[in-house]
C-alpha positions as a LaTeX table, in Angstrom:
\begin{tabular}{lrrr}
\hline
Residue & $x$ (\AA) & $y$ (\AA) & $z$ (\AA) \\
\hline
Met1 & $-0.05$ & $-0.35$ & 0.15 \\
Gly2 & 2.72 & 2.31 & 1.21 \\
Asp3 & 4.93 & 1.64 & $-2.22$ \\
Thr4 & 1.87 & 2.00 & $-4.58$ \\
Gly5 & 1.11 & 5.24 & $-2.50$ \\
Glu6 & 4.76 & 6.34 & $-3.22$ \\
Lys7 & 5.03 & 5.68 & $-6.50$ \\
Gly8 & 1.86 & 7.70 & $-7.60$ \\
Leu9 & 3.38 & 10.91 & $-5.84$ \\
Asp10 & 6.58 & 10.13 & $-7.92$ \\
Asn11 & 4.66 & 9.79 & $-11.05$ \\
Asp12 & 2.61 & 13.38 & $-9.77$ \\
Ala13 & 5.06 & 14.54 & $-8.86$ \\
Glu14 & 7.47 & 14.04 & $-12.50$ \\
Gly15 & 4.90 & 15.25 & $-14.59$ \\
Val16 & 4.71 & 18.62 & $-12.89$ \\
Trp17 & 8.97 & 18.62 & $-13.12$ \\
Ser18 & 10.19 & 19.02 & $-16.69$ \\
Pro19 & 13.51 & 19.08 & $-17.11$ \\
Asp20 & 14.28 & 22.27 & $-17.75$ \\
Ile21 & 12.67 & 23.04 & $-14.43$ \\
Glu22 & 14.43 & 19.92 & $-12.46$ \\
Gln23 & 17.58 & 21.39 & $-13.60$ \\
Ser24 & 16.97 & 25.06 & $-12.14$ \\
Phe25 & 15.37 & 23.29 & $-9.07$ \\
Gln26 & 18.91 & 21.24 & $-8.21$ \\
Glu27 & 20.45 & 24.53 & $-8.73$ \\
Ala28 & 18.42 & 26.34 & $-6.14$ \\
Leu29 & 18.62 & 23.49 & $-3.67$ \\
Ala30 & 22.78 & 24.36 & $-3.90$ \\
Ile31 & 22.26 & 28.14 & $-3.84$ \\
Tyr32 & 19.85 & 27.78 & $-0.72$ \\
Pro33 & 20.68 & 25.80 & 1.99 \\
Pro34 & 18.30 & 24.05 & 4.65 \\
Cys35 & 17.35 & 26.65 & 6.78 \\
Gly36 & 14.73 & 25.14 & 8.65 \\
Arg37 & 11.82 & 27.44 & 10.05 \\
Arg38 & 13.97 & 30.79 & 9.68 \\
Lys39 & 13.69 & 33.28 & 6.76 \\
Ile40 & 16.32 & 34.16 & 3.84 \\
Ile41 & 16.39 & 37.65 & 3.80 \\
Leu42 & 17.01 & 38.98 & $-0.26$ \\
Ser43 & 19.69 & 42.04 & $-0.74$ \\
Asp44 & 18.14 & 43.33 & $-3.66$ \\
Glu45 & 14.76 & 43.40 & $-2.53$ \\
Gly46 & 15.01 & 43.58 & 1.36 \\
Lys47 & 11.87 & 41.26 & 1.74 \\
Met48 & 12.18 & 38.05 & 4.01 \\
Tyr49 & 11.64 & 34.27 & 2.34 \\
Gly50 & 11.49 & 30.75 & 2.99 \\
Arg51 & 13.84 & 28.36 & 1.15 \\
Asn52 & 10.63 & 27.13 & $-0.79$ \\
Glu53 & 9.75 & 30.28 & $-1.40$ \\
Leu54 & 13.43 & 30.89 & $-2.31$ \\
Ile55 & 13.54 & 27.91 & $-4.87$ \\
Ala56 & 10.45 & 28.39 & $-6.61$ \\
Arg57 & 10.89 & 32.19 & $-7.38$ \\
Tyr58 & 14.46 & 30.99 & $-8.75$ \\
Ile59 & 12.56 & 28.27 & $-10.87$ \\
Lys60 & 10.40 & 31.02 & $-12.18$ \\
Leu61 & 13.18 & 33.42 & $-13.22$ \\
Arg62 & 15.17 & 31.00 & $-14.98$ \\
Thr63 & 12.88 & 29.23 & $-16.87$ \\
Gly64 & 9.44 & 31.22 & $-16.54$ \\
Lys65 & 7.65 & 28.49 & $-15.37$ \\
Thr66 & 5.87 & 28.86 & $-12.11$ \\
Arg67 & 5.94 & 26.63 & $-9.35$ \\
Thr68 & 4.34 & 27.01 & $-5.70$ \\
Arg69 & 5.82 & 26.36 & $-2.41$ \\
Lys70 & 4.23 & 23.65 & $-1.54$ \\
Gln71 & 4.87 & 21.84 & $-5.29$ \\
Val72 & 8.18 & 22.62 & $-4.28$ \\
Ser73 & 8.00 & 20.60 & $-1.15$ \\
Ser74 & 6.32 & 18.10 & $-2.02$ \\
His75 & 9.11 & 17.44 & $-4.66$ \\
Ile76 & 11.83 & 17.46 & $-2.05$ \\
Gln77 & 9.44 & 14.90 & 0.00 \\
Val78 & 9.77 & 12.85 & $-3.32$ \\
Leu79 & 13.43 & 12.98 & $-3.74$ \\
Ala80 & 14.47 & 12.57 & $-0.08$ \\
Arg81 & 12.35 & 9.06 & $-0.59$ \\
Arg82 & 14.52 & 8.03 & $-3.47$ \\
Lys83 & 17.59 & 9.01 & $-2.12$ \\
Thr84 & 17.13 & 6.92 & 0.85 \\
Arg85 & 16.23 & 4.13 & $-1.09$ \\
Glu86 & 19.21 & 4.75 & $-3.37$ \\
Ile87 & 21.45 & 4.98 & $-0.50$ \\
Gln88 & 19.86 & 1.69 & 1.08 \\
Ala89 & 20.27 & $-0.22$ & $-2.07$ \\
Lys90 & 24.09 & 0.92 & $-2.86$ \\
Leu91 & 25.18 & $-0.19$ & 1.34 \\
Lys92 & 26.10 & $-3.94$ & 0.96 \\
Asp93 & 27.12 & $-4.18$ & 4.62 \\
Gln94 & 24.10 & $-4.59$ & 7.28 \\
Val95 & 25.76 & $-2.54$ & 9.99 \\
Ala96 & 26.62 & 0.40 & 7.77 \\
Lys97 & 23.12 & 0.30 & 6.29 \\
Asp98 & 21.80 & 0.82 & 9.89 \\
Lys99 & 23.95 & 3.44 & 10.86 \\
Ala100 & 23.24 & 5.26 & 7.77 \\
Leu101 & 19.34 & 4.95 & 7.93 \\
Gln102 & 19.86 & 5.55 & 11.65 \\
Thr103 & 21.36 & 9.36 & 10.90 \\
Met104 & 19.09 & 9.65 & 7.82 \\
Ala105 & 16.33 & 9.44 & 10.30 \\
Ala106 & 17.82 & 12.20 & 12.21 \\
Met107 & 17.87 & 14.21 & 8.69 \\
Ser108 & 14.92 & 16.81 & 7.03 \\
Ser109 & 14.02 & 16.13 & 3.52 \\
Ala110 & 15.94 & 19.16 & 2.75 \\
Gln111 & 18.56 & 18.10 & 3.68 \\
Leu112 & 18.49 & 14.49 & 2.66 \\
Val113 & 18.18 & 15.93 & $-1.00$ \\
Ser114 & 21.09 & 18.54 & $-0.27$ \\
Ala115 & 24.40 & 17.08 & $-1.89$ \\
Thr116 & 26.97 & 18.66 & 0.43 \\
Val117 & 24.45 & 17.80 & 3.37 \\
Leu118 & 24.25 & 14.52 & 3.18 \\
Gln119 & 27.96 & 13.99 & 2.03 \\
Glu120 & 29.03 & 15.19 & 5.28 \\
Lys121 & 26.28 & 13.72 & 7.40 \\
Leu122 & 26.54 & 9.80 & 6.59 \\
Gly123 & 30.43 & 10.64 & 5.71 \\
Leu124 & 31.04 & 9.78 & 1.85 \\
Ser125 & 33.98 & 10.28 & $-0.23$ \\
Glu126 & 32.53 & 12.19 & $-2.59$ \\
Pro127 & 29.38 & 14.32 & $-2.85$ \\
His128 & 26.66 & 12.82 & $-5.42$ \\
Tyr129 & 25.15 & 14.85 & $-7.80$ \\
Pro130 & 22.01 & 14.33 & $-9.68$ \\
Ser131 & 23.06 & 12.47 & $-12.78$ \\
Ser132 & 20.13 & 14.33 & $-15.08$ \\
Thr133 & 21.50 & 17.90 & $-13.70$ \\
Thr134 & 24.93 & 18.55 & $-15.44$ \\
Ser135 & 25.09 & 22.21 & $-14.11$ \\
Thr136 & 24.38 & 21.25 & $-10.78$ \\
Glu137 & 28.41 & 20.27 & $-9.56$ \\
Phe138 & 29.70 & 23.79 & $-9.90$ \\
Phe139 & 27.16 & 24.95 & $-7.60$ \\
Gln140 & 28.84 & 23.09 & $-4.83$ \\
Phe141 & 30.67 & 26.15 & $-4.31$ \\
Trp142 & 27.46 & 27.97 & $-2.63$ \\
Thr143 & 26.40 & 25.72 & $-0.62$ \\
Gly144 & 25.99 & 26.22 & 3.40 \\
Asp145 & 27.37 & 24.20 & 6.22 \\
Ala146 & 25.46 & 21.58 & 7.21 \\
Ser147 & 26.61 & 21.05 & 10.92 \\
Gln148 & 24.29 & 23.89 & 11.71 \\
Ser149 & 20.80 & 22.77 & 13.49 \\
Arg150 & 17.95 & 23.65 & 10.95 \\
Asp151 & 16.56 & 26.13 & 13.76 \\
Thr152 & 19.59 & 27.83 & 14.01 \\
Leu153 & 20.83 & 29.08 & 10.34 \\
Asp154 & 20.92 & 32.76 & 10.36 \\
Ile155 & 21.59 & 34.30 & 6.71 \\
Lys156 & 21.56 & 38.20 & 7.20 \\
Pro157 & 21.52 & 40.93 & 4.37 \\
Ile158 & 25.04 & 42.39 & 3.56 \\
Leu159 & 24.84 & 46.08 & 3.66 \\
Gln160 & 22.73 & 48.04 & 1.21 \\
Ala161 & 23.09 & 51.18 & 3.08 \\
Pro162 & 25.25 & 52.06 & 6.50 \\
Tyr163 & 23.75 & 51.62 & 9.68 \\
Pro164 & 25.68 & 54.29 & 11.41 \\
Ile165 & 26.06 & 54.29 & 15.10 \\
Pro166 & 27.64 & 56.77 & 16.93 \\
Val167 & 31.15 & 55.36 & 17.37 \\
Pro168 & 33.84 & 58.32 & 16.21 \\
Ala169 & 36.95 & 57.30 & 15.07 \\
Pro170 & 38.91 & 56.91 & 18.09 \\
Thr171 & 42.54 & 58.53 & 18.54 \\
Ala172 & 42.50 & 56.72 & 22.02 \\
Val173 & 40.57 & 53.49 & 22.45 \\
Pro174 & 39.19 & 53.27 & 26.06 \\
Gly175 & 39.85 & 49.82 & 27.58 \\
Tyr176 & 42.74 & 48.98 & 24.91 \\
His177 & 46.45 & 49.20 & 25.55 \\
Ala178 & 49.29 & 48.72 & 23.21 \\
Pro179 & 51.79 & 45.75 & 24.43 \\
Pro180 & 54.92 & 47.53 & 25.50 \\
Gly181 & 57.45 & 47.58 & 23.27 \\
Arg182 & 56.07 & 48.51 & 20.23 \\
Ala183 & 57.46 & 50.97 & 17.24 \\
Pro184 & 56.17 & 54.55 & 17.75 \\
Arg185 & 53.76 & 55.62 & 15.60 \\
Leu186 & 53.26 & 58.79 & 13.43 \\
Pro187 & 54.14 & 61.71 & 15.65 \\
Ser188 & 50.85 & 63.08 & 14.06 \\
Ala189 & 47.65 & 62.30 & 12.51 \\
Thr190 & 47.74 & 62.76 & 8.44 \\
Ser191 & 44.82 & 64.46 & 6.18 \\
Trp192 & 44.30 & 60.74 & 5.00 \\
Gln193 & 43.03 & 59.16 & 8.74 \\
Gly194 & 39.49 & 58.93 & 8.82 \\
Ser195 & 38.86 & 58.84 & 4.88 \\
His196 & 40.90 & 55.39 & 4.23 \\
Ile197 & 41.79 & 52.01 & 5.50 \\
Gly198 & 44.07 & 52.76 & 7.92 \\
Thr199 & 45.65 & 53.46 & 11.13 \\
Glu200 & 48.80 & 55.50 & 12.03 \\
Thr201 & 50.56 & 52.02 & 11.31 \\
Leu202 & 49.78 & 51.23 & 8.30 \\
Arg203 & 47.43 & 51.94 & 5.33 \\
Leu204 & 45.97 & 50.07 & 2.47 \\
Val205 & 47.14 & 52.57 & $-0.41$ \\
Glu206 & 45.71 & 50.48 & $-3.33$ \\
Phe207 & 43.88 & 47.01 & $-4.41$ \\
Thr208 & 42.71 & 45.83 & $-7.29$ \\
Ala209 & 41.43 & 42.47 & $-8.29$ \\
Phe210 & 41.85 & 41.83 & $-12.07$ \\
Val211 & 41.67 & 38.84 & $-14.91$ \\
Glu212 & 44.69 & 39.52 & $-17.34$ \\
Arg213 & 45.13 & 37.80 & $-21.11$ \\
Gln214 & 46.73 & 38.25 & $-24.00$ \\
Ala215 & 44.99 & 40.16 & $-26.83$ \\
Glu216 & 44.68 & 38.10 & $-30.23$ \\
Gln217 & 46.13 & 40.29 & $-32.51$ \\
Asp218 & 48.04 & 42.16 & $-29.86$ \\
Ala219 & 51.39 & 41.92 & $-28.25$ \\
Cys220 & 49.87 & 43.59 & $-25.05$ \\
Lys221 & 48.22 & 41.80 & $-22.04$ \\
Gln222 & 44.51 & 42.94 & $-21.38$ \\
Gln223 & 43.39 & 43.69 & $-17.94$ \\
His224 & 39.75 & 43.65 & $-16.33$ \\
Arg225 & 38.89 & 44.95 & $-12.89$ \\
Phe226 & 36.52 & 43.00 & $-11.17$ \\
Val227 & 37.20 & 45.38 & $-7.75$ \\
His228 & 39.54 & 48.28 & $-7.48$ \\
Ile229 & 40.40 & 50.51 & $-4.51$ \\
Asp230 & 42.01 & 53.46 & $-5.53$ \\
Pro231 & 45.04 & 55.76 & $-3.94$ \\
Thr232 & 42.54 & 58.75 & $-4.08$ \\
Pro233 & 39.35 & 58.38 & $-1.65$ \\
Ala234 & 36.05 & 59.54 & $-3.59$ \\
Ser235 & 35.65 & 62.05 & $-0.02$ \\
Asp236 & 37.72 & 63.03 & 2.42 \\
Ser237 & 34.52 & 62.97 & 4.57 \\
Pro238 & 35.41 & 60.74 & 7.79 \\
Leu239 & 34.09 & 57.25 & 7.35 \\
Glu240 & 30.59 & 56.25 & 8.66 \\
Thr241 & 30.57 & 53.66 & 11.11 \\
Val242 & 29.25 & 50.08 & 11.12 \\
Asp243 & 28.06 & 48.09 & 14.16 \\
Val244 & 30.98 & 45.04 & 13.37 \\
Arg245 & 28.04 & 42.89 & 14.86 \\
Gln246 & 25.65 & 43.37 & 12.05 \\
Ile247 & 27.92 & 41.04 & 10.02 \\
Tyr248 & 29.26 & 38.62 & 13.00 \\
Asp249 & 27.71 & 35.62 & 11.11 \\
Lys250 & 29.25 & 36.41 & 7.78 \\
Phe251 & 32.40 & 35.55 & 9.06 \\
Pro252 & 34.07 & 32.64 & 11.54 \\
Glu253 & 32.82 & 33.36 & 14.93 \\
Arg254 & 35.89 & 31.52 & 16.87 \\
Gly255 & 39.51 & 30.43 & 15.75 \\
Gly256 & 40.57 & 33.50 & 14.24 \\
Gly257 & 37.46 & 34.77 & 12.83 \\
Leu258 & 36.17 & 38.26 & 13.07 \\
Arg259 & 34.40 & 38.25 & 16.56 \\
Asp260 & 37.38 & 37.03 & 18.00 \\
Leu261 & 39.92 & 38.84 & 16.23 \\
Tyr262 & 37.70 & 42.96 & 17.26 \\
Asp263 & 37.53 & 41.21 & 21.14 \\
Gln264 & 41.51 & 41.15 & 20.88 \\
Gly265 & 41.74 & 44.54 & 19.08 \\
Pro266 & 42.94 & 47.25 & 18.56 \\
Pro267 & 39.23 & 48.28 & 17.29 \\
His268 & 40.28 & 51.52 & 15.51 \\
Ala269 & 42.67 & 48.80 & 12.79 \\
Phe270 & 38.66 & 47.02 & 11.41 \\
Phe271 & 37.23 & 48.41 & 8.27 \\
Leu272 & 34.33 & 46.81 & 5.99 \\
Val273 & 34.36 & 47.47 & 2.40 \\
Lys274 & 31.34 & 47.04 & 0.52 \\
Phe275 & 32.49 & 46.01 & $-3.93$ \\
Trp276 & 29.80 & 46.08 & $-6.45$ \\
Ala277 & 31.88 & 44.19 & $-8.78$ \\
Asp278 & 32.70 & 44.82 & $-12.41$ \\
Leu279 & 31.75 & 41.34 & $-14.36$ \\
Ser280 & 31.31 & 43.16 & $-18.01$ \\
Phe281 & 33.53 & 40.78 & $-19.85$ \\
Pro282 & 33.37 & 37.87 & $-21.81$ \\
Leu283 & 33.22 & 34.76 & $-20.08$ \\
Leu284 & 37.13 & 32.73 & $-20.90$ \\
Glu285 & 36.76 & 29.74 & $-23.50$ \\
Glu286 & 38.26 & 26.51 & $-21.18$ \\
Glu287 & 41.68 & 25.72 & $-21.87$ \\
Pro288 & 44.15 & 23.02 & $-20.06$ \\
Gly289 & 44.34 & 24.64 & $-16.46$ \\
Gly290 & 40.88 & 25.60 & $-16.79$ \\
Thr291 & 41.03 & 29.32 & $-16.41$ \\
Gly292 & 40.94 & 30.02 & $-20.81$ \\
Gly293 & 44.57 & 31.22 & $-20.39$ \\
Ala294 & 44.55 & 33.85 & $-18.51$ \\
Phe295 & 45.82 & 34.95 & $-14.95$ \\
Tyr296 & 43.57 & 36.06 & $-11.99$ \\
Gly297 & 45.28 & 37.95 & $-9.55$ \\
Val298 & 45.36 & 40.32 & $-6.54$ \\
Ser299 & 47.99 & 43.25 & $-6.30$ \\
Ser300 & 47.57 & 45.57 & $-3.27$ \\
Arg301 & 50.13 & 48.18 & $-1.93$ \\
Tyr302 & 50.25 & 49.61 & 1.72 \\
Glu303 & 52.56 & 52.06 & 3.24 \\
Gly304 & 53.47 & 53.16 & 7.06 \\
Pro305 & 55.65 & 55.14 & 9.10 \\
Arg306 & 58.03 & 52.06 & 9.86 \\
Ala307 & 60.19 & 48.66 & 8.50 \\
Leu308 & 58.56 & 45.67 & 9.27 \\
Thr309 & 57.55 & 42.16 & 7.91 \\
Leu310 & 54.33 & 42.75 & 6.71 \\
Ser311 & 52.02 & 39.32 & 6.74 \\
Cys312 & 48.77 & 38.80 & 4.84 \\
Thr313 & 45.87 & 36.11 & 6.18 \\
Ser314 & 42.73 & 36.44 & 3.72 \\
Lys315 & 39.79 & 34.04 & 4.38 \\
Val316 & 37.41 & 33.05 & 2.01 \\
Cys317 & 33.98 & 32.56 & 3.57 \\
Ser318 & 31.25 & 30.76 & 2.40 \\
Phe319 & 27.67 & 31.18 & 4.44 \\
Gly320 & 30.05 & 32.10 & 7.49 \\
Lys321 & 32.36 & 29.41 & 7.30 \\
Gln322 & 36.12 & 29.33 & 5.97 \\
Val323 & 37.08 & 27.41 & 3.02 \\
Val324 & 39.98 & 28.48 & 1.74 \\
Glu325 & 43.31 & 30.36 & 3.52 \\
Lys326 & 45.85 & 32.12 & 2.14 \\
Leu327 & 48.62 & 33.47 & 4.10 \\
Glu328 & 51.54 & 35.78 & 2.37 \\
Thr329 & 54.45 & 37.59 & 2.96 \\
Ala330 & 54.98 & 41.00 & 1.58 \\
Glu331 & 57.44 & 42.01 & $-0.54$ \\
Pro332 & 60.48 & 43.84 & 1.76 \\
Pro333 & 59.84 & 47.24 & 2.38 \\
His334 & 61.00 & 50.11 & 0.11 \\
Trp335 & 61.59 & 54.27 & 1.28 \\
Glu336 & 59.41 & 56.56 & $-0.71$ \\
Asp337 & 57.94 & 59.91 & 0.00 \\
Gly338 & 58.88 & 60.01 & 3.84 \\
Arg339 & 56.93 & 56.35 & 4.43 \\
Phe340 & 57.90 & 52.61 & 3.82 \\
Val341 & 56.00 & 51.02 & 1.17 \\
Phe342 & 55.11 & 47.52 & 1.13 \\
Gln343 & 53.48 & 45.45 & $-1.77$ \\
Leu344 & 51.72 & 42.09 & $-2.43$ \\
Gln345 & 51.88 & 42.52 & $-6.54$ \\
Arg346 & 50.19 & 39.95 & $-8.95$ \\
Ser347 & 49.18 & 37.22 & $-6.48$ \\
Pro348 & 47.61 & 34.47 & $-8.16$ \\
Leu349 & 43.67 & 33.87 & $-7.07$ \\
Cys350 & 43.14 & 30.25 & $-5.56$ \\
Glu351 & 41.59 & 27.78 & $-7.95$ \\
Tyr352 & 38.47 & 28.01 & $-5.74$ \\
Leu353 & 38.08 & 31.35 & $-6.54$ \\
Ile354 & 38.87 & 31.45 & $-9.96$ \\
Asn355 & 36.06 & 29.02 & $-10.40$ \\
Phe356 & 33.61 & 30.62 & $-8.36$ \\
Ile357 & 33.93 & 34.05 & $-10.54$ \\
Arg358 & 33.44 & 31.96 & $-13.91$ \\
Lys359 & 30.44 & 30.29 & $-12.51$ \\
Leu360 & 29.05 & 33.06 & $-10.88$ \\
Gln361 & 29.47 & 34.57 & $-14.46$ \\
Thr362 & 27.22 & 31.79 & $-16.48$ \\
Leu363 & 24.27 & 32.98 & $-14.17$ \\
Pro364 & 21.96 & 34.77 & $-16.55$ \\
Glu365 & 20.79 & 37.71 & $-14.34$ \\
Lys366 & 22.22 & 40.01 & $-11.96$ \\
Pro367 & 19.33 & 39.56 & $-8.82$ \\
Met368 & 20.59 & 35.61 & $-9.05$ \\
Met369 & 24.21 & 37.01 & $-9.04$ \\
Asp370 & 23.78 & 39.00 & $-5.86$ \\
Ser371 & 21.51 & 36.01 & $-4.16$ \\
Val372 & 24.88 & 33.54 & $-4.42$ \\
Leu373 & 27.26 & 36.58 & $-3.40$ \\
Glu374 & 24.97 & 37.21 & $-0.20$ \\
Asn375 & 26.70 & 34.36 & 1.22 \\
Phe376 & 30.32 & 35.20 & $-0.06$ \\
Thr377 & 32.43 & 36.65 & 2.07 \\
Ile378 & 36.78 & 37.70 & 2.56 \\
Leu379 & 38.36 & 38.76 & 5.57 \\
Gln380 & 42.31 & 39.88 & 5.48 \\
Val381 & 43.74 & 40.46 & 8.04 \\
Leu382 & 47.55 & 41.90 & 8.12 \\
Arg383 & 50.01 & 41.66 & 10.93 \\
Asp384 & 53.33 & 42.24 & 12.03 \\
Gln385 & 55.22 & 39.10 & 11.22 \\
Glu386 & 57.69 & 39.64 & 14.03 \\
Thr387 & 55.73 & 40.61 & 16.73 \\
Gln388 & 52.22 & 39.03 & 15.43 \\
Glu389 & 50.57 & 42.86 & 15.90 \\
Leu390 & 47.22 & 43.10 & 14.22 \\
Leu391 & 47.86 & 46.05 & 12.09 \\
Leu392 & 44.66 & 46.11 & 9.85 \\
Cys393 & 41.60 & 43.92 & 9.21 \\
Val394 & 39.82 & 44.12 & 6.53 \\
Ala395 & 35.76 & 42.69 & 5.77 \\
Phe396 & 34.81 & 42.55 & 2.25 \\
Val397 & 31.46 & 41.70 & 1.20 \\
Phe398 & 29.60 & 41.80 & $-2.33$ \\
Glu399 & 27.41 & 42.13 & $-4.94$ \\
Val400 & 27.71 & 42.46 & $-9.17$ \\
Ser401 & 27.85 & 46.32 & $-10.32$ \\
Ala402 & 25.26 & 47.54 & $-12.42$ \\
Ser403 & 26.68 & 50.55 & $-13.58$ \\
Glu404 & 28.25 & 51.43 & $-16.60$ \\
His405 & 31.51 & 52.51 & $-14.84$ \\
Gly406 & 32.69 & 49.32 & $-13.50$ \\
Ala407 & 33.39 & 48.14 & $-10.09$ \\
Gln408 & 32.29 & 50.28 & $-7.50$ \\
His409 & 32.93 & 50.49 & $-3.70$ \\
His410 & 32.17 & 52.16 & $-0.61$ \\
Ile411 & 34.66 & 52.13 & 2.95 \\
Tyr412 & 33.05 & 51.72 & 6.42 \\
Arg413 & 34.72 & 51.44 & 9.72 \\
Leu414 & 33.52 & 48.88 & 12.06 \\
Gly415 & 32.63 & 49.61 & 15.72 \\
Arg416 & 30.58 & 48.47 & 18.41 \\
Glu417 & 28.40 & 50.55 & 21.11 \\
\hline
\end{tabular}
């Protein structure tokens, strides 16, 4: 009786879920993680959606066909039962089968049909993606963390506009005392303080992430900038301050995450950059190495009053969890115009980020790209390598630029009441 009813439900669902809808459905499953009873806020609209509503919305955007929240829910349940049967059939060892069944019994239907969640829960060696969907695989870059409770996952919107709080850019920070033995700072405040990313110890002068390739009929290389911070600020006005707690869940909380770092201080060394990235360049054709023969890199330049060995740690995060970490050391500083200059030139992007950018470009509309970028962040920490003094900490959040002028950005201080 149960088998007949389940088979009927499968058939009904397949009648509704044509191949193009199924493909969009699988893509949406990977983009939006299981979130239980919590809602997800889309930054471009400011509206709250349940996961099934977002999946239905995504299907509509991709295919032009309407599927209701209830139809999405029903289809997830059908696929969850099918997934359970498939795993049971593959497991030959009875002990392993019993353990898998016990694990799956504690999982929701949404978790069962999430490839990454199922992989982690059952300890599978590789994620299983439906064979009928060729485009699903690359969406694994955007899946959430399976270890969070269905009732605790909270996805907050990336900054659309500043949330000012009355925290002035401090010259002396109450409750924070610099450790003894540190080298002296600049003797007086300079004109750039308050409008740049920097303190009296270290200032970010320029930052660029780019792709570069050889022109077909030209010896010169063509460079496209995804994001760029110019040496000249757009305004000399003091930076607005954002409460750091607004973005805690965008980054790891402990083990060197944003909360830990801010608690350790110094508080005036923390900044937030909202980038509107320029993705308006042709998707490069695949070649050996997967980069279309192009070079993807980052260059940055800093300056300060003293010579030191500058180390830079960059953490790429998805849904608040670290997925990639890169540690670099800047070139030895050189003296220029009364300052020591530090450079990290043409640092290659990791394979994860290259794939992320290339797959992001395949999405047909800006709202879809922004929805993915909603849960993608980077945390960069600069230290004196010898003393491990934290000199700067910059949190980066992203959307896609709709401007004909290319990449845009806005800089904020991070503070806490």
